Gaussian input, Z-matrix of N, CA and C with variables (Angstrom, degrees):
# hf/3-21g

backbone

0 1
 N
 C     1     B1
 C     2     B2     1     A1
 N     3     B3     2     A2     1     D1
 C     4     B4     3     A3     2     D2
 C     5     B5     4     A4     3     D3
 N     6     B6     5     A5     4     D4
 C     7     B7     6     A6     5     D5
 C     8     B8     7     A7     6     D6
 N     9     B9     8     A8     7     D7
 C    10    B10     9     A9     8     D8
 C    11    B11    10    A10     9     D9
 N    12    B12    11    A11    10    D10
 C    13    B13    12    A12    11    D11
 C    14    B14    13    A13    12    D12
 N    15    B15    14    A14    13    D13
 C    16    B16    15    A15    14    D14
 C    17    B17    16    A16    15    D15
 N    18    B18    17    A17    16    D16
 C    19    B19    18    A18    17    D17
 C    20    B20    19    A19    18    D18
 N    21    B21    20    A20    19    D19
 C    22    B22    21    A21    20    D20
 C    23    B23    22    A22    21    D21
 N    24    B24    23    A23    22    D22
 C    25    B25    24    A24    23    D23
 C    26    B26    25    A25    24    D24
 N    27    B27    26    A26    25    D25
 C    28    B28    27    A27    26    D26
 C    29    B29    28    A28    27    D27
 N    30    B30    29    A29    28    D28
 C    31    B31    30    A30    29    D29
 C    32    B32    31    A31    30    D30
 N    33    B33    32    A32    31    D31
 C    34    B34    33    A33    32    D32
 C    35    B35    34    A34    33    D33
 N    36    B36    35    A35    34    D34
 C    37    B37    36    A36    35    D35
 C    38    B38    37    A37    36    D36
 N    39    B39    38    A38    37    D37
 C    40    B40    39    A39    38    D38
 C    41    B41    40    A40    39    D39
 N    42    B42    41    A41    40    D40
 C    43    B43    42    A42    41    D41
 C    44    B44    43    A43    42    D42
 N    45    B45    44    A44    43    D43
 C    46    B46    45    A45    44    D44
 C    47    B47    46    A46    45    D45
 N    48    B48    47    A47    46    D46
 C    49    B49    48    A48    47    D47
 C    50    B50    49    A49    48    D48
 N    51    B51    50    A50    49    D49
 C    52    B52    51    A51    50    D50
 C    53    B53    52    A52    51    D51
 N    54    B54    53    A53    52    D52
 C    55    B55    54    A54    53    D53
 C    56    B56    55    A55    54    D54
 N    57    B57    56    A56    55    D55
 C    58    B58    57    A57    56    D56
 C    59    B59    58    A58    57    D57
 N    60    B60    59    A59    58    D58
 C    61    B61    60    A60    59    D59
 C    62    B62    61    A61    60    D60
 N    63    B63    62    A62    61    D61
 C    64    B64    63    A63    62    D62
 C    65    B65    64    A64    63    D63
 N    66    B66    65    A65    64    D64
 C    67    B67    66    A66    65    D65
 C    68    B68    67    A67    66    D66
 N    69    B69    68    A68    67    D67
 C    70    B70    69    A69    68    D68
 C    71    B71    70    A70    69    D69
 N    72    B72    71    A71    70    D70
 C    73    B73    72    A72    71    D71
 C    74    B74    73    A73    72    D72
 N    75    B75    74    A74    73    D73
 C    76    B76    75    A75    74    D74
 C    77    B77    76    A76    75    D75
 N    78    B78    77    A77    76    D76
 C    79    B79    78    A78    77    D77
 C    80    B80    79    A79    78    D78
 N    81    B81    80    A80    79    D79
 C    82    B82    81    A81    80    D80
 C    83    B83    82    A82    81    D81
 N    84    B84    83    A83    82    D82
 C    85    B85    84    A84    83    D83
 C    86    B86    85    A85    84    D84
 N    87    B87    86    A86    85    D85
 C    88    B88    87    A87    86    D86
 C    89    B89    88    A88    87    D87
 N    90    B90    89    A89    88    D88
 C    91    B91    90    A90    89    D89
 C    92    B92    91    A91    90    D90
 N    93    B93    92    A92    91    D91
 C    94    B94    93    A93    92    D92
 C    95    B95    94    A94    93    D93
 N    96    B96    95    A95    94    D94
 C    97    B97    96    A96    95    D95
 C    98    B98    97    A97    96    D96
 N    99    B99    98    A98    97    D97
 C   100   B100    99    A99    98    D98
 C   101   B101   100   A100    99    D99
 N   102   B102   101   A101   100   D100
 C   103   B103   102   A102   101   D101
 C   104   B104   103   A103   102   D102
 N   105   B105   104   A104   103   D103
 C   106   B106   105   A105   104   D104
 C   107   B107   106   A106   105   D105
 N   108   B108   107   A107   106   D106
 C   109   B109   108   A108   107   D107
 C   110   B110   109   A109   108   D108
 N   111   B111   110   A110   109   D109
 C   112   B112   111   A111   110   D110
 C   113   B113   112   A112   111   D111
 N   114   B114   113   A113   112   D112
 C   115   B115   114   A114   113   D113
 C   116   B116   115   A115   114   D114
 N   117   B117   116   A116   115   D115
 C   118   B118   117   A117   116   D116
 C   119   B119   118   A118   117   D117
 N   120   B120   119   A119   118   D118
 C   121   B121   120   A120   119   D119
 C   122   B122   121   A121   120   D120
 N   123   B123   122   A122   121   D121
 C   124   B124   123   A123   122   D122
 C   125   B125   124   A124   123   D123
 N   126   B126   125   A125   124   D124
 C   127   B127   126   A126   125   D125
 C   128   B128   127   A127   126   D126
 N   129   B129   128   A128   127   D127
 C   130   B130   129   A129   128   D128
 C   131   B131   130   A130   129   D129
 N   132   B132   131   A131   130   D130
 C   133   B133   132   A132   131   D131
 C   134   B134   133   A133   132   D132
 N   135   B135   134   A134   133   D133
 C   136   B136   135   A135   134   D134
 C   137   B137   136   A136   135   D135
 N   138   B138   137   A137   136   D136
 C   139   B139   138   A138   137   D137
 C   140   B140   139   A139   138   D138
 N   141   B141   140   A140   139   D139
 C   142   B142   141   A141   140   D140
 C   143   B143   142   A142   141   D141
 N   144   B144   143   A143   142   D142
 C   145   B145   144   A144   143   D143
 C   146   B146   145   A145   144   D144
 N   147   B147   146   A146   145   D145
 C   148   B148   147   A147   146   D146
 C   149   B149   148   A148   147   D147
 N   150   B150   149   A149   148   D148
 C   151   B151   150   A150   149   D149
 C   152   B152   151   A151   150   D150
 N   153   B153   152   A152   151   D151
 C   154   B154   153   A153   152   D152
 C   155   B155   154   A154   153   D153
 N   156   B156   155   A155   154   D154
 C   157   B157   156   A156   155   D155
 C   158   B158   157   A157   156   D156
 N   159   B159   158   A158   157   D157
 C   160   B160   159   A159   158   D158
 C   161   B161   160   A160   159   D159
 N   162   B162   161   A161   160   D160
 C   163   B163   162   A162   161   D161
 C   164   B164   163   A163   162   D162
 N   165   B165   164   A164   163   D163
 C   166   B166   165   A165   164   D164
 C   167   B167   166   A166   165   D165
 N   168   B168   167   A167   166   D166
 C   169   B169   168   A168   167   D167
 C   170   B170   169   A169   168   D168
 N   171   B171   170   A170   169   D169
 C   172   B172   171   A171   170   D170
 C   173   B173   172   A172   171   D171
 N   174   B174   173   A173   172   D172
 C   175   B175   174   A174   173   D173
 C   176   B176   175   A175   174   D174
 N   177   B177   176   A176   175   D175
 C   178   B178   177   A177   176   D176
 C   179   B179   178   A178   177   D177
 N   180   B180   179   A179   178   D178
 C   181   B181   180   A180   179   D179
 C   182   B182   181   A181   180   D180
 N   183   B183   182   A182   181   D181
 C   184   B184   183   A183   182   D182
 C   185   B185   184   A184   183   D183
 N   186   B186   185   A185   184   D184
 C   187   B187   186   A186   185   D185
 C   188   B188   187   A187   186   D186
 N   189   B189   188   A188   187   D187
 C   190   B190   189   A189   188   D188
 C   191   B191   190   A190   189   D189
 N   192   B192   191   A191   190   D190
 C   193   B193   192   A192   191   D191
 C   194   B194   193   A193   192   D192
 N   195   B195   194   A194   193   D193
 C   196   B196   195   A195   194   D194
 C   197   B197   196   A196   195   D195
 N   198   B198   197   A197   196   D196
 C   199   B199   198   A198   197   D197
 C   200   B200   199   A199   198   D198
 N   201   B201   200   A200   199   D199
 C   202   B202   201   A201   200   D200
 C   203   B203   202   A202   201   D201
 N   204   B204   203   A203   202   D202
 C   205   B205   204   A204   203   D203
 C   206   B206   205   A205   204   D204
 N   207   B207   206   A206   205   D205
 C   208   B208   207   A207   206   D206
 C   209   B209   208   A208   207   D207
 N   210   B210   209   A209   208   D208
 C   211   B211   210   A210   209   D209
 C   212   B212   211   A211   210   D210
 N   213   B213   212   A212   211   D211
 C   214   B214   213   A213   212   D212
 C   215   B215   214   A214   213   D213
 N   216   B216   215   A215   214   D214
 C   217   B217   216   A216   215   D215
 C   218   B218   217   A217   216   D216
 N   219   B219   218   A218   217   D217
 C   220   B220   219   A219   218   D218
 C   221   B221   220   A220   219   D219
 N   222   B222   221   A221   220   D220
 C   223   B223   222   A222   221   D221
 C   224   B224   223   A223   222   D222
 N   225   B225   224   A224   223   D223
 C   226   B226   225   A225   224   D224
 C   227   B227   226   A226   225   D225
 N   228   B228   227   A227   226   D226
 C   229   B229   228   A228   227   D227
 C   230   B230   229   A229   228   D228
 N   231   B231   230   A230   229   D229
 C   232   B232   231   A231   230   D230
 C   233   B233   232   A232   231   D231
 N   234   B234   233   A233   232   D232
 C   235   B235   234   A234   233   D233
 C   236   B236   235   A235   234   D234
 N   237   B237   236   A236   235   D235
 C   238   B238   237   A237   236   D236
 C   239   B239   238   A238   237   D237
 N   240   B240   239   A239   238   D238
 C   241   B241   240   A240   239   D239
 C   242   B242   241   A241   240   D240
 N   243   B243   242   A242   241   D241
 C   244   B244   243   A243   242   D242
 C   245   B245   244   A244   243   D243
 N   246   B246   245   A245   244   D244
 C   247   B247   246   A246   245   D245
 C   248   B248   247   A247   246   D246
 N   249   B249   248   A248   247   D247
 C   250   B250   249   A249   248   D248
 C   251   B251   250   A250   249   D249
 N   252   B252   251   A251   250   D250
 C   253   B253   252   A252   251   D251
 C   254   B254   253   A253   252   D252
 N   255   B255   254   A254   253   D253
 C   256   B256   255   A255   254   D254
 C   257   B257   256   A256   255   D255

   B1=1.4576
   B2=1.5314
   B3=1.3094
   B4=1.4567
   B5=1.5262
   B6=1.3351
   B7=1.4660
   B8=1.5142
   B9=1.3039
   B10=1.4538
   B11=1.5276
   B12=1.3183
   B13=1.4803
   B14=1.5309
   B15=1.3148
   B16=1.4644
   B17=1.5215
   B18=1.3194
   B19=1.4683
   B20=1.5158
   B21=1.3076
   B22=1.4490
   B23=1.5258
   B24=1.3317
   B25=1.4545
   B26=1.5243
   B27=1.3419
   B28=1.4697
   B29=1.5163
   B30=1.3312
   B31=1.4601
   B32=1.5270
   B33=1.3244
   B34=1.4592
   B35=1.5427
   B36=1.3396
   B37=1.4737
   B38=1.5297
   B39=1.3371
   B40=1.4630
   B41=1.5316
   B42=1.3324
   B43=1.4691
   B44=1.5250
   B45=1.3280
   B46=1.4653
   B47=1.5288
   B48=1.3237
   B49=1.4670
   B50=1.5244
   B51=1.3282
   B52=1.4703
   B53=1.5256
   B54=1.3295
   B55=1.4633
   B56=1.5273
   B57=1.3304
   B58=1.4741
   B59=1.5273
   B60=1.3339
   B61=1.4697
   B62=1.5318
   B63=1.3303
   B64=1.4626
   B65=1.5300
   B66=1.3321
   B67=1.4659
   B68=1.5272
   B69=1.3312
   B70=1.4676
   B71=1.5269
   B72=1.3376
   B73=1.4617
   B74=1.5260
   B75=1.3245
   B76=1.4619
   B77=1.5191
   B78=1.3059
   B79=1.4589
   B80=1.5244
   B81=1.3357
   B82=1.4636
   B83=1.5253
   B84=1.3241
   B85=1.4624
   B86=1.5261
   B87=1.3182
   B88=1.4608
   B89=1.5145
   B90=1.3296
   B91=1.4637
   B92=1.5104
   B93=1.3267
   B94=1.4643
   B95=1.5217
   B96=1.3299
   B97=1.4613
   B98=1.5217
   B99=1.3251
   B100=1.4715
   B101=1.5320
   B102=1.3109
   B103=1.4566
   B104=1.5169
   B105=1.3225
   B106=1.4704
   B107=1.5287
   B108=1.3161
   B109=1.4615
   B110=1.5253
   B111=1.3258
   B112=1.4628
   B113=1.5229
   B114=1.3236
   B115=1.4586
   B116=1.5175
   B117=1.3303
   B118=1.4634
   B119=1.5298
   B120=1.3223
   B121=1.4632
   B122=1.5185
   B123=1.3355
   B124=1.4582
   B125=1.5176
   B126=1.3148
   B127=1.4663
   B128=1.5314
   B129=1.3160
   B130=1.4647
   B131=1.5260
   B132=1.3245
   B133=1.4674
   B134=1.5232
   B135=1.3423
   B136=1.4658
   B137=1.5325
   B138=1.3282
   B139=1.4634
   B140=1.5275
   B141=1.3258
   B142=1.4688
   B143=1.5250
   B144=1.3250
   B145=1.4759
   B146=1.5247
   B147=1.3310
   B148=1.4710
   B149=1.5297
   B150=1.3264
   B151=1.4590
   B152=1.5248
   B153=1.3164
   B154=1.4607
   B155=1.5270
   B156=1.3293
   B157=1.4706
   B158=1.5384
   B159=1.3172
   B160=1.4643
   B161=1.5266
   B162=1.3253
   B163=1.4667
   B164=1.5209
   B165=1.3426
   B166=1.4637
   B167=1.5283
   B168=1.3447
   B169=1.4585
   B170=1.5160
   B171=1.3432
   B172=1.4743
   B173=1.5262
   B174=1.3248
   B175=1.4672
   B176=1.5222
   B177=1.3238
   B178=1.4653
   B179=1.5170
   B180=1.3099
   B181=1.4589
   B182=1.5363
   B183=1.3250
   B184=1.4623
   B185=1.5295
   B186=1.3184
   B187=1.4651
   B188=1.5234
   B189=1.3348
   B190=1.4695
   B191=1.5230
   B192=1.3356
   B193=1.4568
   B194=1.5249
   B195=1.3419
   B196=1.4668
   B197=1.5291
   B198=1.3278
   B199=1.4697
   B200=1.5145
   B201=1.3371
   B202=1.4649
   B203=1.5306
   B204=1.3348
   B205=1.4702
   B206=1.5317
   B207=1.3327
   B208=1.4713
   B209=1.5273
   B210=1.3362
   B211=1.4662
   B212=1.5313
   B213=1.3318
   B214=1.4682
   B215=1.5301
   B216=1.3411
   B217=1.4683
   B218=1.5272
   B219=1.3287
   B220=1.4673
   B221=1.5163
   B222=1.3312
   B223=1.4646
   B224=1.5289
   B225=1.3348
   B226=1.4693
   B227=1.5307
   B228=1.3309
   B229=1.4630
   B230=1.5320
   B231=1.3243
   B232=1.4681
   B233=1.5182
   B234=1.3403
   B235=1.4682
   B236=1.5198
   B237=1.3367
   B238=1.4591
   B239=1.5356
   B240=1.3179
   B241=1.4619
   B242=1.5361
   B243=1.3248
   B244=1.4630
   B245=1.5197
   B246=1.3297
   B247=1.4659
   B248=1.5125
   B249=1.3108
   B250=1.4732
   B251=1.5151
   B252=1.3088
   B253=1.4579
   B254=1.5211
   B255=1.3288
   B256=1.4415
   B257=1.4223
   A1=108.84
   A2=116.70
   A3=121.04
   A4=109.12
   A5=115.78
   A6=119.09
   A7=109.73
   A8=116.16
   A9=121.31
   A10=108.42
   A11=115.96
   A12=119.33
   A13=108.72
   A14=114.84
   A15=119.74
   A16=109.73
   A17=116.67
   A18=120.13
   A19=108.21
   A20=114.77
   A21=120.58
   A22=109.45
   A23=114.85
   A24=121.47
   A25=106.55
   A26=116.87
   A27=121.01
   A28=109.20
   A29=115.62
   A30=119.76
   A31=110.07
   A32=117.70
   A33=119.90
   A34=111.41
   A35=117.48
   A36=122.90
   A37=110.59
   A38=115.10
   A39=119.66
   A40=112.03
   A41=117.39
   A42=119.83
   A43=111.33
   A44=116.16
   A45=120.03
   A46=109.60
   A47=116.64
   A48=120.82
   A49=111.92
   A50=116.20
   A51=119.72
   A52=110.22
   A53=116.89
   A54=120.30
   A55=110.71
   A56=117.10
   A57=120.46
   A58=109.69
   A59=115.91
   A60=120.47
   A61=110.63
   A62=116.42
   A63=121.31
   A64=110.79
   A65=117.28
   A66=120.27
   A67=112.28
   A68=117.19
   A69=120.42
   A70=112.28
   A71=116.28
   A72=120.78
   A73=110.30
   A74=115.45
   A75=121.22
   A76=110.14
   A77=116.78
   A78=121.34
   A79=109.67
   A80=117.27
   A81=119.20
   A82=111.01
   A83=115.70
   A84=119.28
   A85=104.58
   A86=116.68
   A87=120.51
   A88=110.75
   A89=115.65
   A90=121.65
   A91=107.02
   A92=116.32
   A93=120.29
   A94=107.53
   A95=115.86
   A96=122.25
   A97=108.20
   A98=115.90
   A99=121.42
   A100=112.30
   A101=116.32
   A102=120.78
   A103=114.93
   A104=117.17
   A105=121.03
   A106=108.20
   A107=116.54
   A108=120.52
   A109=110.13
   A110=114.89
   A111=121.34
   A112=108.92
   A113=115.34
   A114=122.37
   A115=106.29
   A116=116.97
   A117=121.06
   A118=110.40
   A119=114.20
   A120=121.58
   A121=108.46
   A122=116.75
   A123=119.22
   A124=109.13
   A125=116.50
   A126=121.50
   A127=108.47
   A128=115.90
   A129=121.55
   A130=109.35
   A131=116.05
   A132=120.00
   A133=110.45
   A134=116.19
   A135=120.48
   A136=110.35
   A137=115.99
   A138=119.87
   A139=110.19
   A140=116.61
   A141=119.21
   A142=111.42
   A143=116.42
   A144=120.10
   A145=109.99
   A146=116.76
   A147=121.21
   A148=110.41
   A149=117.32
   A150=120.71
   A151=110.57
   A152=115.97
   A153=120.87
   A154=110.61
   A155=116.67
   A156=121.16
   A157=110.39
   A158=115.92
   A159=120.46
   A160=110.32
   A161=116.41
   A162=120.76
   A163=112.56
   A164=116.84
   A165=119.09
   A166=111.92
   A167=116.39
   A168=120.32
   A169=116.20
   A170=117.21
   A171=119.66
   A172=109.25
   A173=115.77
   A174=119.39
   A175=109.11
   A176=114.78
   A177=121.60
   A178=106.27
   A179=116.86
   A180=121.10
   A181=109.87
   A182=115.87
   A183=121.26
   A184=112.71
   A185=117.00
   A186=120.00
   A187=110.15
   A188=116.91
   A189=120.61
   A190=109.87
   A191=115.41
   A192=121.42
   A193=111.43
   A194=116.43
   A195=119.02
   A196=110.81
   A197=117.08
   A198=120.48
   A199=112.02
   A200=116.62
   A201=120.57
   A202=110.25
   A203=117.57
   A204=120.58
   A205=109.77
   A206=117.34
   A207=120.73
   A208=111.07
   A209=115.75
   A210=120.08
   A211=110.81
   A212=116.50
   A213=119.92
   A214=110.80
   A215=116.33
   A216=119.77
   A217=109.70
   A218=116.70
   A219=120.50
   A220=112.04
   A221=116.43
   A222=120.89
   A223=110.56
   A224=116.05
   A225=121.12
   A226=110.68
   A227=115.92
   A228=120.37
   A229=111.03
   A230=116.00
   A231=120.75
   A232=110.83
   A233=115.86
   A234=119.59
   A235=112.48
   A236=115.86
   A237=120.55
   A238=110.30
   A239=115.94
   A240=118.94
   A241=111.61
   A242=116.29
   A243=120.42
   A244=114.32
   A245=116.28
   A246=120.15
   A247=110.55
   A248=116.46
   A249=121.44
   A250=111.63
   A251=115.48
   A252=121.16
   A253=106.76
   A254=116.75
   A255=117.53
   A256=108.22
   D1=125.79
   D2=-178.87
   D3=-88.24
   D4=123.53
   D5=179.46
   D6=-101.60
   D7=130.70
   D8=176.85
   D9=-76.85
   D10=138.62
   D11=178.09
   D12=-66.82
   D13=124.96
   D14=179.47
   D15=-71.08
   D16=144.30
   D17=174.78
   D18=-71.43
   D19=145.31
   D20=-173.37
   D21=-127.46
   D22=139.75
   D23=173.09
   D24=-101.84
   D25=128.26
   D26=179.71
   D27=-121.23
   D28=137.17
   D29=177.08
   D30=-146.49
   D31=143.60
   D32=172.76
   D33=-86.57
   D34=-2.15
   D35=-174.63
   D36=-77.52
   D37=106.05
   D38=-176.01
   D39=-68.47
   D40=-31.53
   D41=-178.45
   D42=-73.16
   D43=-42.94
   D44=174.48
   D45=-61.18
   D46=-43.00
   D47=-179.28
   D48=-63.06
   D49=-40.04
   D50=177.87
   D51=-64.47
   D52=-41.64
   D53=179.06
   D54=-63.34
   D55=-44.38
   D56=178.56
   D57=-61.82
   D58=-44.15
   D59=-179.99
   D60=-56.00
   D61=-43.98
   D62=-178.96
   D63=-73.03
   D64=-48.60
   D65=-174.56
   D66=-65.91
   D67=-35.74
   D68=-177.71
   D69=-100.37
   D70=-3.88
   D71=-176.98
   D72=50.91
   D73=48.87
   D74=-178.89
   D75=-139.49
   D76=144.53
   D77=-179.85
   D78=-92.08
   D79=143.12
   D80=175.44
   D81=-76.77
   D82=160.94
   D83=162.62
   D84=-96.97
   D85=174.91
   D86=-171.43
   D87=-130.55
   D88=144.06
   D89=172.48
   D90=-134.78
   D91=136.96
   D92=175.76
   D93=-108.41
   D94=119.39
   D95=178.36
   D96=-127.49
   D97=125.36
   D98=179.44
   D99=50.73
   D100=42.58
   D101=176.59
   D102=75.41
   D103=7.52
   D104=-179.51
   D105=-117.10
   D106=134.98
   D107=179.64
   D108=-89.89
   D109=130.44
   D110=175.42
   D111=-109.03
   D112=140.55
   D113=176.51
   D114=-95.09
   D115=130.52
   D116=-172.98
   D117=-120.23
   D118=133.03
   D119=178.45
   D120=-130.92
   D121=152.01
   D122=173.37
   D123=-63.10
   D124=135.09
   D125=-179.44
   D126=-81.30
   D127=95.18
   D128=-178.55
   D129=-123.80
   D130=167.39
   D131=175.35
   D132=-58.55
   D133=-38.50
   D134=-179.81
   D135=-62.77
   D136=-39.63
   D137=178.28
   D138=-60.11
   D139=-48.41
   D140=-177.15
   D141=-67.78
   D142=-31.33
   D143=174.77
   D144=-65.53
   D145=-44.13
   D146=179.46
   D147=-63.10
   D148=-41.05
   D149=178.87
   D150=-64.22
   D151=-39.21
   D152=178.87
   D153=-64.81
   D154=-42.80
   D155=177.16
   D156=-61.48
   D157=-44.60
   D158=179.51
   D159=-61.26
   D160=-46.61
   D161=-178.00
   D162=-67.52
   D163=-24.32
   D164=178.60
   D165=-92.64
   D166=6.42
   D167=170.64
   D168=87.25
   D169=31.16
   D170=177.13
   D171=-57.30
   D172=144.37
   D173=178.61
   D174=-78.28
   D175=131.34
   D176=175.83
   D177=-125.15
   D178=138.31
   D179=179.52
   D180=-55.41
   D181=123.37
   D182=-173.39
   D183=-63.34
   D184=-37.90
   D185=-179.63
   D186=-67.96
   D187=-44.02
   D188=176.02
   D189=-59.90
   D190=-47.37
   D191=-175.97
   D192=-60.50
   D193=-49.25
   D194=-177.89
   D195=-65.97
   D196=-34.88
   D197=177.36
   D198=-63.85
   D199=-42.89
   D200=179.60
   D201=-69.23
   D202=-40.30
   D203=176.97
   D204=-58.05
   D205=-46.12
   D206=-179.88
   D207=-61.82
   D208=-42.96
   D209=-178.77
   D210=-65.35
   D211=-45.63
   D212=179.52
   D213=-63.81
   D214=-39.73
   D215=178.49
   D216=-60.63
   D217=-43.47
   D218=177.78
   D219=-61.04
   D220=-43.82
   D221=177.81
   D222=-61.36
   D223=-43.81
   D224=-178.27
   D225=-62.65
   D226=-44.43
   D227=-179.27
   D228=-65.10
   D229=-43.16
   D230=178.23
   D231=-56.74
   D232=-46.01
   D233=-178.11
   D234=-70.24
   D235=-39.92
   D236=-178.28
   D237=-64.67
   D238=-33.50
   D239=-177.78
   D240=-89.17
   D241=16.46
   D242=172.42
   D243=86.14
   D244=20.81
   D245=175.55
   D246=-77.70
   D247=-137.25
   D248=-178.47
   D249=-60.20
   D250=157.11
   D251=172.57
   D252=-121.39
   D253=143.26
   D254=178.14
   D255=149.11

């Protein structure tokens, strides 16, 4: 079965990534380019809806948000310093 490569949205913005992670209940994958970690999500209608909600100031639970930001930052640092890839 031939699988078509899914389109991917990549961003270095940890706050946007945390909001997407919470709003879509999905984890990003990671890419390190030129020493910078990018958070990658499938480019879907739901993704663009979540980004629109975030940009229009949807309320997100602050404790959840800060927890996800910390976790994503840890993942980004681990990958940037040559830890896991994925």
